[in-house]
N, C-alpha and C positions, 0 to 999 in steps of 0.2 A: 589529586591531593595537594594539600594548600602549600605554599613556597614557605611555611615558618610551620615549627612544633608548636601550635597554637591550640590546640583540643585538650583537655584535661579529663581522665577520664578518674572517680575515685571511689575507691569501694573500700567501706568498713569491714574488717575482718572479722569473721564468723561473729556477728552483729550480735544476734539475740542472745547466745550466751556468753559474749565479752561483757554488755550489760550487766545479766545476770552475777557474773563473778566481780562486777564493779563495786555492785550493789551487796554484795554476801562475800565478805571477806573470809570467811572459811573456805569458799571453793576456789577462792584465788590459785591458780598453778595447777588445780585439780581439772579431771573428766569432768565435763558438764552436757549433758543434752536436753535441748528443747522441742517440744513436741508433745505430741498425745502421748498421756502416760499408761494408758491401759492396754491389754492387751490388744487392740486392735485400733493402736495408735500408730501414728507415724512422726519418724522424725522431722522436725524443720530444721533446726541448726545444731551442729554438735561442735564443740570447743576442739581446738587444735588438741589439746590433751586426749580426747576422744577420738581424734580421727587417727592418732595414731594405733588405735586396736580397729580401725578398719570400718568403723560409723561413720555414716553418712548421712545426707540430707535424702527425704523420701524412703529411707529403709525404715520396714518395718519395727515399730519398738521392742517387739519380741526380739526380733534378729539381734538389733542392738543393746540389748541386755544381756544376751548371750556371748557376744563378743567384748562387751564392757560393763561386767555386771555392779563393780563399783561406781561407776558413775553418778553422778546425781542428776535425777531425772525429773525436769521441772516443765509444766504447763505453760509457761509463757506469760508477760504481764505487757500486753498491746500496749495499755499508757506509756508504759515507761519508754518502752521503744520509740514509738511514735515522739514523745518531748524529746529523746536525745536525739532522733531523726531531723527535727524542727531546728535546735540547736546547730547542728551542721549544718542543714542549708541555708541559715543563718549566716554562717560565715563564707560560705560559698556566695550568697549575693552579695555581700559586703565587697568580693573581690571582681565580681563580674557582674553585670546586668542580666545576661544571658546564662543560666543555670536550666539544666535537663534535668529534673528527676528521674529515675528509672523506678525507682523503689524507695523504701525506708532508708536504706542502706548503699545505693549508688546513684551515681551523680556524671553528666558531663557537663563540663563547664568552657567556654570561649575566652579562651585567653587574650583575642584579638580584640575585645573589647572591655580589656581589663585595665588599659590606662597606663598600659608600661610603655618605659622609653622606647625599648624595641623588645623584639618577639627574639633574639638570639638565643641559643640554647641556655648560655649562661644564667641571663635572665630568666626565664621561664625557669629553670630548673630552682633558684632561687626563692621564685615565688611558689612552686610547689611545696618545698622545705617548709616554707612559711606557712603554707597553709595545713600541713600535715602539724605541723606545731600547734598550730589554733585548735585544730579541730582535737587533738588530745588535751589541750586544757580546759576548752568549754563543757568536754564528755568525761571529765574527771578521769582520764588515762585510757581512755579507747583508740586504737590505731587503725590505721589506714593505710591501703596500700594505694600509689598513684601511678597511673600511664600518663605521660604526655606523648604526643605525637602529630603529625598534619592529619591525620582525619578520625572520625570515631571509633572505627574498624579498629585500626593501628594502637589509640590511647584505651581501649578495651584490652585488648592483647598487652601490651604494656604494663597494666596495672594487673594482670598475672604472673608474669613472666619471676617477680623477687616475692612472694607473696609469704607469711605475713609480715606488717611493717615497711613493706619497699618501697622504692621509687626509681622510676625506669623511665626515661627520656631518649624516644628514638630520634636522631638528628636524622636533618631533611637532607635526602640523598640516598640515606643507609635505609629504607622501609623495606626492600627486598632483598639485602644481603644480611638482613635480621629473618626476615619472615621465611627465605626460602628452604632452611634446614630442619625448618618444625615440620611436627607432626599437625596433619589435616584437620585433628582434633581440635585445634587451635581456632579455628573458624569460628565462630559462632551458629548454633545450629547444623554442625555436623555432630550427629552424636554414633551411640554404638551401630545401629541400622547401616547410616550411609556410610560410617567409617567402614564395617564389611564389606559393603558394596564398593566401594574404591579398592580395597586392598584385593577384591578378587580380581580387578580391572588394572593392577599393579603398582596402585599409587598409593604411596603412604605419607610421602611430604608433600609438603605445599611447593616447593619446585617442580615434582614430578605432577602433579595437580596442574601448575602452571603449563604443562606441554601439553594436556590434553584440548583437544578444540571443544566448542562450545556445543557443536551439533553432540557429539559425543556425550560430552556430561549431561546433555537432557534425555538421551536416551538410558544413560546410566541411573539419574534420580529425577527425572522428571524437569519441566520446563522453567519454573520457578525456582527452584534452586539450583539447577544446573545453570541459569543465566545467572547469578547472583555469585555462586561457585566461581564462574569463571571469570568475573571481575574482581573479586576479592583476592584470587589465587596472584591478580597483576596489583594487589593492593589499591584498587580504583574504587575509591567511597569519596561522593563530595556530599553528601547529607550534614544539612546545618545543624548546629545547635541550637533546639526549639526549646524555647521557656514556657513556665507556665501558662495552660489556658484556662477558661471559665471549666470547671468539673459539669460533666454530661453524663459520666458514668463511672464509677467506683468496681474497680475488680484485680483480682489476684489471681497470679498464674504461677505454675511451675513447671520448668522442663527437668526432665529425670537422666541421669547417666544410663540406666537400663531401661528397658522397655517395662513397663507394668502390664500385668497379664492377671492379678490377684482382684476380684471384684470386689472384695471386701476391704482392701488394702485401698482402691482407686474410692470406696465410699469415702472412708476415711478422712482421705485428703480432701474430698470436696466437702466435707462435713466442715473441717477444720478453716480452709477457703473461705467457707460461710460467713463462719465465725468474724473473721478476720475484717470481710468484708462489711459487715453491719457494725463493726465495734469502730469503721473509719468512718461510716456514715454518721454514725450517735456523737464520735468527736468530731463529726462537722456540721453537726445540725442539721442531716438530711436523712431522706428516705429514697425509697424506689419501687415502682411499682414490676418494674418487666427484671425478673430472674434470668442470667444467660449462662449456657455450659460452654465452653470450649472444648476442644478433644482432638489431640494431635495424634493420629494413628501413627503407627511403623512405618509407615510407606509415607509419610509427610503429606498424607491425605488429612485436614484440617474440616473439622465437622465442627457447626454452630447450633445450640437449640435455645430456645429461651419459651419463657413461660410468664403471662403477664395477671396479676393482681387486681382485683374491683378496685384497691386503693394501697396508697404506700406504707411501705413498713420499714422497719430499721430491727426487726424482731431475728437472732443468728437462726434460732430454730424454725422460722419458717422458710428462709433462706435455704438453710440447708436441707428443708424437707424437698421443698421444688428443685434445687440442685441435684439431688439425688433420682426423683422423679425422674430427672431429663437423662443422667446418667443411665437409669436401666433401660431406656429407650433405645441404647446404643448398643450393637455390636462391637466390642471392643475385644473379641479373642484371639485377634491378630497382636495385640500390643499396644499398648499407648504411651507417647512420649513426651507428652504436654497434657497438663489439666488445668482449668482455670474458670473460677467462679467469678460473675460479675452485677452489677445492678443498675437497671438504667431507669430513665423517667423520673428524674429526681424531682424531689419537692422538698419543702420546707416545713410539713408538717407530716401526723402520724396519724393513724388511728389501727391502732394495735390489732393482730388477729387474735385475741387472747386463746380461743379455742383451739386453732392450732395450733399454739406453744404448747397448752399445756395436752395436747394428744401425742406430742415428737417429745415432750418428757416424759410424760408416764410409760409409752413406751421403749424409751430409751434410743438413744445414739451412740454411735460407735464409740465416741470420746467422752460422753457423761453419764454416770449413775443413772437408771431407772427411777429414782427416789430424788433426784436433783429438780425439783419442782420450783421457781420463782415464788417469793412471797407478794402478793397482789392486795392493795387495799379493798377489803371486802364493802367497804362503802364508797369504793368509787368503781363502779361499773364500769369498764373500758379505760380505765385510766391508764397512764402508763405503768409498765413492772416498776417495782422497785426494788430494793435487794439491802434494807438494813444491816440483815444479815444474811453472811452466805449460805445457801442451800447443801453448798459442799465445801471442803477445804481443798481446794485445789494444791499441790505440791508446789512451793516458789511463791505460792500468795501472799502478799503482804497484810500484816495482821498488826493488833494493835491491844495491849493487855493493861487494864485500870492499876495493876501493880509492877509490872514488870517492863510498861512500855512497848517500844516498836520492836520488829521482828519479823521471821516470815515461817510458812509452813514447810517445815520438815516431813511431814508425812502422815495420814491421817488412816484411820479404820475401827471398826468395831465400837465406834463410839467416843474415840479419843482423838484428840489431834495434838501432834507432839509440834512444836515451834521451836526455832534457833534466834536468842533476841540477840540481833547485830543489825547496822546498817551498814552504810556506805564508809559512814564518817566513827566509826566503831572500831577496835580488835575483834577479832572471832567473839563470836559471845556463847553464854551457858544454851542448854536444850533443855527444856521443861515439858511436861504432858500436861494436858487437859481433856476435861468431860468436852465432848466435841457441843453441847449445848452450854456451857460457863458463860455466862451472863456477862462475865469481864473481858472476854475475848472478842473482838469485831477484827472485820476487814478494814484495811487504812488506806487512805487514796491522800494524793497530796491536796491541801484545800483549794488549788485551783479546779481542782476535778471534782470535787463536792458537788453535788447537786441539792437544792432546797426541796424537802419534802413537798408535796402536793398538797396543800389545803382543799 
């Protein structure tokens, strides 16, 4: 451990749902669930109002609706999340040159490089409070939970101790005092399967874990995890904060509180992850040839499979199709605790696999209706897909009407789309319904995200 509490971990609270509540005044203070909205969809993020009813990430949307039927179920707007994340990361980089983003809503910051007069607890606490205030200002009201400690491991634990909107600074010398009474599940990577194995060995708290020899831990949970637990139980973590490096791959993965056993649920998760990866590629102006799937089984065995295309792509249907085919070849009957989709072999040019995309759209994916086929300019064979009008009106989508202005899709079906007309800067707005093919209604994007039509 470092001699000072100089590693900060920031975690935006219920990030996707919080962005939706910020931008949709009528949803503030109400349950919001972001993820797949169809029968085979999966929850990505639930607001704290929805968590009261037991809704959590990776839960099937069907179960979430049963637990919290009155929540707003939204398909998500990755562009808005990415733009908000960029604002937060900019604030963190203004504080220190050493910022290690872990995801859109989470990052480590090395305060030893922040130019502080000293690294005493009072100084780093004041800086952490200032960062939380700046994050709230630049994001339009989003809150962040922050932990500061002498290592990355402890900073991560600290940020979880007082959620949401909390700050915990672990004073040097008190690390083990804080850690020992906590349940072993606070250690990253210790999920239900490992908790059960440790419970059978009579280990419930970190203090009890600390008394177990390394040899016994290896026997209980395997070599890699056993060695890691041995050191973390003693608060031993010397990992450095690693700033951004050149992007060699783009990936999305999730670890789940309960082992996944339903193949349809896994397929839906992989499909959603593929869509997020493809969106990140497009936003960065990149494409990739190799699609990979990462699966961590119930016993912590990690499997990786990949498939390489003849040309790079950023098409979500293509990435999802390959990822699902990789999943089909794996035996997941014992349960899965982690799923991830990635794309590597990056390039800055694209040759769309149009036929694969059409095939996937026509067959239907777990989170996309079978008739949701994007439009392509028939005079531009092989050109990039364009979306002058959405193929389907997804719940939560930003739209604009020629007469009523900006709003978002409340719901759609049977040829009708219902819109609530409001923005982050207006009071809760009125609800209107239109024909799905109404020429005055279109998807809205921020001016910086609009792409010129191809000639």
